[in-house]
C-alpha positions in Angstrom: 15.2 4.4 9.5 14.4 5.0 5.9 11.1 3.5 5.0 8.8 3.4 2.0 5.1 2.6 2.3 3.3 1.7 -0.9 -0.5 1.9 -1.2 -3.3 2.0 -3.7 -3.1 -1.5 -5.2 -6.1 -3.7 -5.7 -8.1 -5.8 -8.1 -9.1 -4.2 -11.4 -10.4 -5.3 -14.8 -8.3 -5.2 -17.9 -8.4 -1.6 -19.3 -9.0 -0.2 -15.8 -6.9 2.3 -13.8 -5.1 2.5 -10.5 -3.1 5.2 -8.8 -0.3 4.0 -6.5 1.2 6.1 -3.8 4.6 6.0 -2.1 5.1 7.7 1.2 8.7 8.0 2.4 9.9 8.6 5.9 13.4 9.0 7.3 14.5 10.7 4.1 13.9 13.8 2.1 13.0 12.8 -1.4 13.6 16.1 -3.1 17.3 15.4 -3.8 16.8 11.9 -5.3 15.7 10.2 -8.4 12.8 7.9 -7.3 11.3 5.0 -9.1 8.6 2.3 -9.2 9.4 -1.4 -9.5 7.3 -4.5 -9.8 7.8 -8.2 -9.2 5.5 -10.9 -10.6 5.4 -14.4 -9.1 8.5 -16.3 -10.0 10.2 -13.4 -11.6 12.8 -10.8 -10.6 12.0 -7.3 -9.6 12.1 -4.9 -12.6 12.2 -1.1 -12.8 9.3 0.3 -14.7 9.3 4.1 -14.1 11.6 6.8 -12.6 11.6 10.5 -12.1 14.5 12.8 -11.3 14.6 15.8 -9.0 14.3 17.9 -12.2 11.1 16.0 -13.2 12.7 14.1 -16.1 10.8 10.8 -16.4 11.8 7.4 -17.8 9.6 4.4 -18.5 10.1 0.8 -19.4 8.8 -0.1 -22.9 6.2 -2.3 -21.4 4.4 0.6 -19.6 5.3 3.6 -21.9 2.2 5.5 -22.8 0.1 3.8 -20.1 1.8 4.7 -16.8 2.8 8.2 -15.5 5.1 8.8 -12.6 4.8 12.1 -10.6 6.1 13.6 -7.4 5.3 16.2 -4.8 8.5 17.1 -2.8 6.5 19.1 -0.3 4.6 16.0 0.6 7.6 13.7 0.4 5.5 11.5 -1.8 5.4 10.2 -5.3 2.8 8.3 -7.4 2.3 6.0 -10.3 -0.9 6.5 -12.4 -1.6 3.3 -14.2 -4.1 3.3 -17.1 -5.1 0.7 -19.7 -4.1 -2.0 -17.3 -3.3 -5.4 -18.7 -3.2 -8.9 -17.1 0.5 -8.9 -17.5 0.7 -5.9 -15.2 -0.2 -8.1 -12.3 2.6 -7.9 -9.7 3.6 -6.5 -6.4 4.6 -2.9 -6.9 7.4 -1.3 -4.9 8.9 2.2 -4.7 12.4 3.3 -3.8 15.1 5.9 -4.4 17.8 5.3 -6.9 21.5 5.8 -6.1 21.3 5.0 -3.3 18.7 2.4 -3.1 17.3 1.7 0.4 15.5 -1.2 2.0 12.4 -2.4 0.2 9.0 -1.9 1.7 6.2 -4.5 1.7 4.9 -3.4 -1.7 1.3 -3.2 -2.9 -0.5 -5.9 -4.9 -1.9 -5.1 -8.3 -4.1 -7.7 -9.8 -5.6 -7.2 -13.3 -8.2 -9.8 -14.1 -11.7 -10.3 -15.3 
């Protein structure tokens, strides 16, 4: 019954910004580390950002300094603020908990192009 619904993706120009949202149901997120992942065509899914229940964050080198992960336990929701977007950020973005990891949602498409 655990489900994650990603939203906020779209088409943006290089250097632009997007804010992705992850709404969870069937689970209370407050006790979990949560994270964002992305998968580009023909590539494996990769983790790009995580945040613990104590608000400790971790980022992949490729997004460090450009992306910010945050959470609101009262809303059972977390976000990924993406700034200074590059074409190589183009991918489907997914959210999930970490340890345990539940079923993946549909993801939200982010396309960075002129």
